C-alpha positions as CSV (number, residue, x, y, z in Angstrom):
1,X,-59.3,-77.4,-56.9
2,X,-62.4,-78.1,-54.7
3,X,-61.5,-76.1,-51.8
4,X,-60.9,-73.6,-54.3
5,X,-63.9,-73.6,-56.4
6,X,-65.7,-73.2,-53.0
7,X,-63.6,-70.5,-52.2
8,X,-64.8,-68.4,-54.9
9,X,-68.4,-69.4,-54.6
10,X,-67.7,-67.4,-51.3
11,X,-66.0,-64.8,-52.5
12,X,-68.8,-64.1,-55.4
13,X,-71.8,-64.7,-52.6
14,X,-69.9,-62.1,-50.2
15,X,-68.7,-59.1,-53.0
16,X,-72.5,-57.6,-52.8
17,X,-71.6,-56.6,-48.9
18,X,-70.4,-52.7,-48.5
19,X,-69.4,-51.4,-44.9
20,X,-70.7,-47.8,-43.7
21,X,-72.8,-45.6,-44.1
22,X,-74.9,-44.6,-47.3
23,X,-74.7,-41.5,-48.3
24,X,-77.5,-38.8,-47.6
25,X,-77.7,-35.1,-48.3
26,X,-77.7,-33.8,-44.6
27,X,-81.0,-32.0,-43.9
28,X,-80.6,-28.3,-43.9
29,X,-83.3,-25.6,-43.3
30,X,-84.1,-23.5,-46.5
31,X,-86.5,-20.7,-46.4
32,X,-88.8,-20.7,-48.9
33,X,-88.2,-16.9,-50.2
34,X,-84.7,-15.0,-50.2
35,X,-84.6,-12.4,-47.3
36,X,-85.1,-9.0,-48.7
37,X,-86.9,-10.3,-51.7
38,X,-90.0,-8.5,-53.0
39,X,-93.0,-10.9,-52.8
40,X,-93.1,-14.8,-53.0
41,X,-90.2,-16.5,-54.7
42,X,-90.8,-17.8,-58.0
43,X,-89.4,-20.8,-59.8
44,X,-88.2,-18.4,-62.7
45,X,-84.3,-17.4,-61.9
46,X,-82.2,-15.1,-64.1
47,X,-79.5,-17.6,-63.6
48,X,-81.6,-19.9,-65.8
49,X,-80.1,-17.4,-68.6
50,X,-76.9,-17.8,-69.8
51,X,-74.4,-15.2,-69.6
52,X,-73.9,-13.9,-73.2
53,X,-78.2,-13.3,-72.8
54,X,-77.1,-11.3,-69.3
55,X,-74.0,-9.3,-70.5
56,X,-75.1,-7.9,-73.7
57,X,-72.5,-5.3,-74.6
58,X,-70.7,-7.3,-77.3
59,X,-67.2,-6.2,-76.5
60,X,-67.6,-7.3,-73.0
61,X,-69.1,-10.4,-74.7
62,X,-66.2,-11.0,-76.9
63,X,-63.9,-10.8,-73.8
64,X,-65.5,-13.3,-71.5
65,X,-65.7,-15.8,-74.1
66,X,-62.1,-15.1,-75.1
67,X,-61.7,-15.4,-70.9
68,X,-63.3,-19.2,-71.0
69,X,-61.3,-20.5,-73.5
70,X,-57.8,-19.2,-73.4
71,X,-58.1,-17.8,-69.9
72,X,-55.0,-19.4,-67.4
73,X,-57.8,-20.0,-64.4
74,X,-59.9,-22.0,-67.5
75,X,-56.9,-24.1,-68.7
76,X,-55.8,-24.5,-65.0
77,X,-58.9,-25.4,-63.7
78,X,-59.6,-28.0,-66.5
79,X,-56.0,-29.9,-65.5
80,X,-57.4,-30.1,-62.4
81,X,-60.2,-32.1,-63.7
82,X,-58.1,-34.7,-66.2
83,X,-56.0,-34.7,-62.8
84,X,-58.9,-36.0,-60.6
85,X,-60.6,-38.1,-63.3
86,X,-56.9,-39.9,-63.8
87,X,-57.2,-40.4,-59.9
88,X,-60.7,-41.8,-60.4
89,X,-59.4,-44.3,-63.4
90,X,-56.8,-45.6,-61.2
91,X,-59.2,-46.1,-58.0
92,X,-61.4,-48.1,-60.5
93,X,-58.8,-50.3,-62.3
94,X,-58.4,-51.7,-58.3
95,X,-61.7,-53.6,-59.0
96,X,-60.2,-55.8,-61.7
97,X,-57.5,-58.8,-61.8
98,X,-53.7,-57.9,-62.0
99,X,-51.6,-59.6,-64.3
100,X,-47.9,-59.1,-64.6
101,X,-45.0,-61.1,-66.9
102,X,-41.8,-62.6,-65.4
103,X,-38.8,-64.1,-66.8
104,X,-35.6,-64.8,-64.7
105,X,-32.6,-66.4,-66.3
106,X,-30.1,-67.7,-63.7
107,X,-26.6,-69.3,-64.4
108,X,-25.4,-70.9,-60.8
109,X,-22.4,-73.6,-60.1
110,X,-24.2,-76.2,-57.7
111,X,-23.1,-80.1,-58.2
112,X,-25.7,-82.2,-59.9
113,X,-28.2,-79.0,-61.1
114,X,-27.9,-77.5,-64.5
115,X,-25.6,-74.5,-64.9
116,X,-28.8,-72.7,-66.7
117,X,-32.2,-71.8,-65.4
118,X,-34.5,-70.1,-67.7
119,X,-38.1,-69.6,-66.5
120,X,-41.1,-67.6,-67.4
121,X,-44.2,-67.2,-66.9
122,X,-47.9,-65.4,-66.4
123,X,-49.0,-64.2,-62.4
124,X,-52.5,-63.1,-61.8
125,X,-53.9,-61.7,-58.6
126,X,-56.9,-60.2,-57.8
127,X,-58.4,-58.6,-54.4
128,X,-61.9,-59.9,-53.7
129,X,-63.7,-57.1,-52.2
130,X,-65.5,-58.4,-49.5
131,X,-66.6,-55.9,-47.7
132,X,-66.9,-53.2,-50.0
133,X,-63.6,-51.3,-49.3
134,X,-62.4,-50.9,-52.9
135,X,-66.2,-50.1,-53.7
136,X,-66.2,-46.9,-51.3
137,X,-62.9,-45.9,-52.5
138,X,-64.0,-46.1,-55.8
139,X,-66.9,-44.3,-54.5
140,X,-64.4,-41.5,-52.7
141,X,-62.5,-40.9,-56.2
142,X,-65.8,-40.4,-58.2
143,X,-67.0,-38.0,-55.6
144,X,-63.6,-36.0,-55.6
145,X,-64.0,-36.0,-59.4
146,X,-67.2,-34.5,-59.5
147,X,-66.1,-32.2,-56.9
148,X,-63.2,-31.3,-59.2
149,X,-65.5,-30.7,-62.4
150,X,-67.8,-28.9,-60.5
151,X,-64.8,-26.6,-59.0
152,X,-63.7,-25.8,-62.5
153,X,-67.4,-24.9,-63.4
154,X,-66.8,-22.5,-60.3
155,X,-63.6,-21.1,-62.0
156,X,-65.4,-20.1,-65.0
157,X,-68.4,-18.8,-63.5
158,X,-66.0,-16.2,-60.7
159,X,-64.0,-15.8,-64.1
160,X,-66.7,-14.9,-65.8
161,X,-68.1,-12.4,-63.3
162,X,-64.8,-10.9,-62.7
163,X,-64.3,-10.2,-66.9
164,X,-67.4,-8.2,-66.7
165,X,-66.7,-6.4,-63.2
166,X,-63.5,-5.3,-64.4
167,X,-64.9,-4.1,-67.8
168,X,-66.9,-2.0,-65.9
169,X,-64.6,-1.1,-63.7
170,X,-62.8,-0.1,-67.4
171,X,-66.0,1.9,-68.6
172,X,-66.3,3.7,-65.6
173,X,-62.7,5.4,-65.2
174,X,-63.2,5.9,-69.3
175,X,-66.5,8.1,-68.5
176,X,-64.7,9.6,-65.6
177,X,-61.5,10.5,-67.8
178,X,-64.0,11.9,-70.1
179,X,-66.0,14.0,-67.5
180,X,-61.9,15.1,-66.4
181,X,-61.2,16.4,-70.2
182,X,-64.5,17.8,-70.8
183,X,-63.9,20.1,-66.6
184,X,-60.5,20.9,-67.7
185,X,-61.5,22.3,-70.9
186,X,-64.4,24.3,-69.5
187,X,-61.7,25.4,-66.4
188,X,-59.2,26.0,-69.1
189,X,-61.4,28.7,-71.0
190,X,-62.6,30.5,-68.1
191,X,-59.0,31.0,-66.6
192,X,-57.9,32.4,-70.0
193,X,-61.3,34.5,-69.9
194,X,-59.7,35.9,-66.5
195,X,-56.2,36.1,-67.0
196,X,-56.9,38.0,-70.2
197,X,-59.5,40.5,-68.0
198,X,-56.8,40.2,-65.1
199,X,-53.9,41.8,-67.9
200,X,-56.7,44.4,-69.3
201,X,-57.7,45.4,-65.3
202,X,-61.4,44.2,-65.4
203,X,-61.0,41.1,-63.6
204,X,-60.0,40.6,-60.0
205,X,-56.1,38.4,-59.1
206,X,-58.6,36.2,-56.8
207,X,-60.9,35.5,-59.6
208,X,-58.1,34.4,-61.7
209,X,-56.1,32.2,-58.6
210,X,-59.3,30.6,-58.2
211,X,-60.1,29.9,-62.1
212,X,-56.5,28.3,-61.7
213,X,-56.4,26.4,-58.9
214,X,-59.5,24.8,-60.1
215,X,-57.7,24.1,-63.5
216,X,-54.6,22.5,-62.0
217,X,-56.6,20.4,-59.7
218,X,-58.7,18.7,-62.5
219,X,-55.6,18.9,-65.2
220,X,-53.6,16.6,-62.3
221,X,-56.5,13.9,-62.5
222,X,-56.3,13.1,-65.9
223,X,-52.9,11.2,-65.3
224,X,-54.3,9.4,-62.2
225,X,-57.2,8.3,-64.4
226,X,-55.4,7.2,-67.2
227,X,-52.5,5.4,-65.2
228,X,-55.6,3.7,-63.6
229,X,-57.0,2.6,-67.2
230,X,-54.0,1.2,-68.2
231,X,-53.9,-0.8,-65.0
232,X,-57.5,-1.8,-65.5
233,X,-56.8,-2.9,-69.0
234,X,-53.3,-5.2,-67.7
235,X,-55.8,-6.9,-65.4
236,X,-58.4,-7.4,-68.4
237,X,-55.8,-8.9,-70.6
238,X,-54.7,-11.5,-67.7
239,X,-57.9,-12.7,-67.0
240,X,-58.3,-13.3,-70.7
241,X,-55.1,-15.3,-71.0
242,X,-53.1,-12.2,-73.4
243,X,-50.4,-10.4,-73.4
244,X,-50.4,-6.3,-71.7
245,X,-51.9,-4.0,-74.7
246,X,-55.0,-1.8,-75.7
247,X,-59.0,-3.3,-74.6
248,X,-61.4,-3.0,-76.9
249,X,-64.8,-1.2,-75.8
250,X,-68.4,-1.9,-76.4
251,X,-71.3,0.4,-75.5
252,X,-70.4,3.5,-72.8
253,X,-71.3,3.7,-69.4
254,X,-74.8,4.7,-69.2
255,X,-75.9,2.6,-72.3
256,X,-74.8,-0.4,-70.8
257,X,-78.2,-2.7,-70.9
258,X,-79.9,-3.7,-67.9
259,X,-82.5,-6.6,-67.8
260,X,-86.4,-5.2,-66.8
261,X,-86.8,-7.9,-64.4
262,X,-84.1,-9.8,-62.1
263,X,-86.0,-13.3,-60.5
264,X,-83.9,-14.6,-57.9
265,X,-86.1,-18.3,-58.0
266,X,-86.2,-20.4,-55.1
267,X,-83.9,-20.6,-52.3
268,X,-83.6,-24.5,-52.5
269,X,-82.6,-24.3,-56.5
270,X,-79.0,-23.0,-55.0
271,X,-78.4,-26.6,-53.8
272,X,-78.8,-27.6,-57.4
273,X,-77.2,-25.0,-59.4
274,X,-74.4,-23.0,-57.5
275,X,-71.4,-25.5,-58.6
276,X,-69.7,-24.7,-55.2
277,X,-71.8,-26.0,-53.2
278,X,-72.3,-29.0,-55.4
279,X,-68.8,-29.7,-55.1
280,X,-69.0,-29.0,-51.6
281,X,-71.7,-31.8,-51.3
282,X,-69.0,-34.0,-53.5
283,X,-66.8,-33.3,-50.9
284,X,-68.9,-34.7,-48.4
285,X,-70.2,-38.2,-50.2
286,X,-66.4,-38.3,-50.7
287,X,-65.9,-38.2,-46.8
288,X,-69.1,-40.1,-46.3
289,X,-67.2,-43.1,-48.6
290,X,-64.0,-42.8,-46.2
291,X,-65.9,-44.0,-43.1
292,X,-66.6,-47.2,-45.3
293,X,-63.2,-47.2,-46.2
294,X,-61.9,-47.4,-42.4
295,X,-64.5,-49.6,-41.5
296,X,-63.4,-52.0,-43.6
297,X,-59.7,-52.6,-42.6
298,X,-61.5,-53.9,-39.7
299,X,-62.5,-57.3,-41.6
300,X,-60.0,-59.8,-43.1
301,X,-59.2,-59.2,-47.2
302,X,-58.9,-62.1,-49.5
303,X,-56.4,-62.3,-51.9
304,X,-56.7,-64.5,-55.2
305,X,-53.3,-65.6,-56.8
306,X,-52.6,-67.7,-60.2
307,X,-49.6,-68.6,-61.9
308,X,-48.9,-70.2,-65.4
309,X,-45.5,-70.7,-66.4
310,X,-42.6,-72.6,-68.0
311,X,-39.1,-73.6,-66.7
312,X,-36.2,-75.1,-68.1
313,X,-32.4,-75.3,-68.6
314,X,-31.9,-73.8,-72.2
315,X,-33.5,-71.1,-73.8
316,X,-34.0,-72.8,-76.8
317,X,-36.1,-75.3,-75.0
318,X,-38.0,-73.4,-73.1
319,X,-41.6,-73.6,-74.9
320,X,-43.4,-76.7,-74.7
321,X,-41.1,-77.6,-71.7
322,X,-41.3,-77.6,-67.8
323,X,-44.8,-76.3,-67.8
324,X,-46.4,-75.2,-64.3
325,X,-49.2,-73.5,-62.8
326,X,-50.6,-72.2,-59.7
327,X,-53.5,-71.0,-57.7
328,X,-53.6,-70.0,-54.4
329,X,-55.6,-68.3,-51.8
330,X,-54.9,-65.9,-49.2
331,X,-56.4,-64.1,-46.2
332,X,-55.2,-61.5,-44.0
333,X,-57.0,-59.9,-41.5
334,X,-55.7,-57.7,-38.1
335,X,-55.6,-59.2,-34.6
336,X,-53.5,-56.6,-32.8
337,X,-52.9,-52.6,-33.6
338,X,-53.0,-50.4,-31.0
339,X,-56.2,-49.0,-31.7
340,X,-54.7,-48.0,-35.2
341,X,-57.9,-48.8,-37.0
342,X,-60.2,-47.6,-34.3
343,X,-58.1,-44.5,-34.2
344,X,-58.4,-44.2,-38.2
345,X,-62.0,-44.6,-38.3
346,X,-62.4,-41.6,-36.4
347,X,-60.4,-39.6,-38.4
348,X,-62.9,-40.3,-41.1
349,X,-66.1,-39.6,-39.3
350,X,-64.6,-36.4,-37.8
351,X,-63.3,-35.6,-41.5
352,X,-67.0,-36.0,-42.8
353,X,-68.3,-34.1,-39.7
354,X,-65.9,-31.2,-40.8
355,X,-67.8,-31.3,-44.5
356,X,-70.8,-31.6,-43.4
357,X,-70.5,-28.3,-41.2
358,X,-68.2,-27.1,-44.4
359,X,-71.4,-28.0,-46.7
360,X,-74.2,-26.3,-44.3
361,X,-71.7,-23.1,-43.7
362,X,-71.6,-22.5,-47.6
363,X,-75.2,-23.3,-48.4
364,X,-75.6,-20.3,-45.4
365,X,-72.8,-18.2,-47.2
366,X,-74.6,-18.6,-50.2
367,X,-77.9,-17.3,-49.1
368,X,-76.5,-14.4,-47.7
369,X,-74.8,-13.6,-51.0
370,X,-77.9,-13.6,-52.8
371,X,-79.6,-11.6,-50.2
372,X,-77.2,-9.3,-49.9
373,X,-77.5,-9.1,-54.1
374,X,-81.5,-8.5,-53.9
375,X,-80.6,-5.5,-51.6
376,X,-77.8,-4.5,-53.5
377,X,-79.6,-4.0,-56.7
378,X,-83.2,-2.7,-55.8
379,X,-81.4,0.1,-53.4
380,X,-78.4,1.2,-56.5
381,X,-81.4,1.3,-58.5
382,X,-83.0,3.9,-56.6
383,X,-79.7,5.3,-56.1
384,X,-79.2,5.9,-59.3
385,X,-82.5,7.3,-60.0
386,X,-81.6,10.2,-57.1
387,X,-78.1,10.9,-58.1
388,X,-79.9,11.5,-62.0
389,X,-81.9,14.3,-60.3
390,X,-79.2,15.8,-58.4
391,X,-77.6,15.9,-62.1
392,X,-80.1,17.4,-63.7
393,X,-80.7,19.9,-60.7
394,X,-76.8,20.9,-60.7
395,X,-77.2,21.3,-64.3
396,X,-80.0,23.7,-63.9
397,X,-78.0,25.6,-61.2
398,X,-75.0,26.5,-63.5
399,X,-77.2,27.5,-66.2
400,X,-79.0,29.9,-64.1
401,X,-75.7,31.3,-62.1
402,X,-74.4,31.8,-65.6
403,X,-77.2,34.3,-66.1
404,X,-77.1,35.6,-62.9
405,X,-73.4,36.1,-63.4
406,X,-73.8,37.9,-67.2
407,X,-76.5,39.7,-66.0
408,X,-74.0,41.5,-62.9
409,X,-76.2,39.7,-60.1
410,X,-73.5,37.8,-58.8
411,X,-70.2,36.9,-58.6
412,X,-68.6,34.3,-60.7
413,X,-67.4,32.9,-57.2
414,X,-71.0,31.2,-57.5
415,X,-70.5,29.9,-61.3
416,X,-67.3,28.2,-60.0
417,X,-68.8,26.5,-56.8
418,X,-72.0,25.6,-59.4
419,X,-69.6,24.0,-61.5
420,X,-67.3,22.1,-59.0
421,X,-71.2,20.4,-57.6
422,X,-72.1,19.9,-61.5
423,X,-68.3,18.1,-61.8
424,X,-69.2,15.6,-58.8
425,X,-72.3,14.8,-59.9
426,X,-71.2,13.4,-63.3
427,X,-69.2,11.6,-61.4
428,X,-71.0,10.2,-58.5
429,X,-73.3,9.6,-61.2
430,X,-70.9,7.5,-63.5
431,X,-69.7,5.9,-59.6
432,X,-73.6,4.6,-58.8
433,X,-74.0,3.2,-62.7
434,X,-71.2,1.4,-62.4
435,X,-72.2,-0.2,-58.7
436,X,-75.3,-1.0,-60.2
437,X,-73.5,-3.2,-63.2
438,X,-71.8,-5.1,-60.7
439,X,-74.1,-6.0,-58.2
440,X,-76.0,-7.4,-61.5
441,X,-72.9,-9.4,-61.9
442,X,-72.4,-10.9,-57.9
443,X,-76.5,-11.4,-58.5
444,X,-76.0,-13.8,-60.9
445,X,-72.8,-15.1,-59.5
446,X,-74.5,-15.7,-56.2
447,X,-77.2,-17.4,-58.4
448,X,-74.9,-19.9,-59.7
449,X,-74.8,-18.6,-63.2
450,X,-77.0,-21.3,-65.5
451,X,-74.5,-23.9,-66.4
452,X,-76.4,-26.9,-66.9
453,X,-76.2,-26.7,-70.2
454,X,-72.2,-26.2,-70.6
455,X,-70.8,-29.1,-73.0
456,X,-68.0,-30.3,-70.8
457,X,-70.7,-30.9,-67.9
458,X,-72.2,-33.2,-70.1
459,X,-69.5,-35.1,-71.3
460,X,-68.5,-35.7,-67.9
461,X,-71.5,-37.3,-67.0
462,X,-71.4,-39.7,-70.1
463,X,-68.0,-40.6,-69.0
464,X,-69.2,-41.7,-65.3
465,X,-72.3,-43.2,-67.2
466,X,-70.0,-45.5,-69.0
467,X,-68.0,-46.2,-66.5
468,X,-70.7,-47.1,-64.6
469,X,-72.0,-50.1,-67.2
470,X,-68.6,-51.6,-66.7
471,X,-68.5,-54.8,-65.1
472,X,-68.1,-54.4,-61.0
473,X,-68.5,-50.9,-61.4
474,X,-70.0,-49.6,-58.2
475,X,-73.6,-48.3,-58.2
476,X,-73.5,-44.2,-59.3
477,X,-76.0,-42.9,-57.4
478,X,-76.0,-38.8,-57.7
479,X,-76.4,-36.2,-54.9
480,X,-78.9,-37.1,-52.1
481,X,-78.9,-40.8,-53.2
482,X,-78.1,-43.7,-50.8
483,X,-75.4,-45.6,-52.8
484,X,-74.0,-48.9,-51.4
485,X,-75.7,-51.4,-49.2
486,X,-74.5,-52.9,-45.6
487,X,-73.6,-56.4,-46.0
């Protein structure tokens, strides 16, 4: 008993040791402002606004809300979080003793022994975490859980962006269809006029054929646009998790509101805001903890076992007779394994290096995405102004050429050419407007989308806080903080 007490005391003293490096966020040279930005960067960012303040079309808001609640991607991501949470719980259970029960009844024929033996007992086993192997495993599981939670937030942000983009694509197709139908009506009226004049001998066959060709060409685009609209509606239905069917519309494409200011914020804020970067860092934390797990394998493990039970020849006399107990400790350590443990350690270090480089690549890519979005927003706004200018000029040209034709100063070919150019200008303006709205979506997504106040993220933090307060739980340091210590 004295030796057992000494062993338990030594276990308690050594339990505070944790081998392996403590996590430190790798240094990354983040610029002071985004490339392509206008003027010095400010702390305010469009990503601070929730999605329902950025996308103000009521129909679009309803679609995004439905996608976040019922979309397949959102539900799959939530299931992944539940799996990671359960795995974190499994890893955490290794910190505590394991209690098992056992009952055995045997019948035998041996001279001088009872023909029947009944044994029942409760056994306890526990691995003393001398070098922090279990704590490092728990740390890695916790980081994987957090990475999955950040991945879920990334899915929600991506889903919001995809629904908004698909909706703007749909409204752009609606606009093109409206333009095509109006153009078809105008070309039909022109063709009917020339056809009557041709029958009366006052119009040429060339003008009539030209008018018919324009009518047929524009009419042919209508069924193609209608097919694309149905496909786009089905795309949206899949994103929101509903069966194929019509999609409600809100404001017209030209009436979609755009924020007056779209500040990017500080580049360094991306590391804390973008869920994909936060997930990548948690994977880095897990890889760092796995180095400690590999290093702990070089040291011996101490296991404590205990047994309390009873034994009897008859089941009726089992209680109160034949009581027995035992307690023991075992030490297991490596002597020769042909370099297996050393190579396992090298694997863990190499995996950490991969995770570190992946994290740096993701940060660089994020900065580039924001820079590209800034350039797109600024350039597309200028392009839309020029498209509007071109549309007004073509409208004026059609009006003037019609006056010239009515006065006999020009052929109707000029009128048809002007109408074609006006049709192209209307479609170009619609596409540019769509591109500008999608650029806003891409910009919001590139910045991280402002999910700091999301309810499920708060619930995750509360759960982790409660787990960190349990007896024997390791430190719950967040990203960038050190954890554990070296024994």
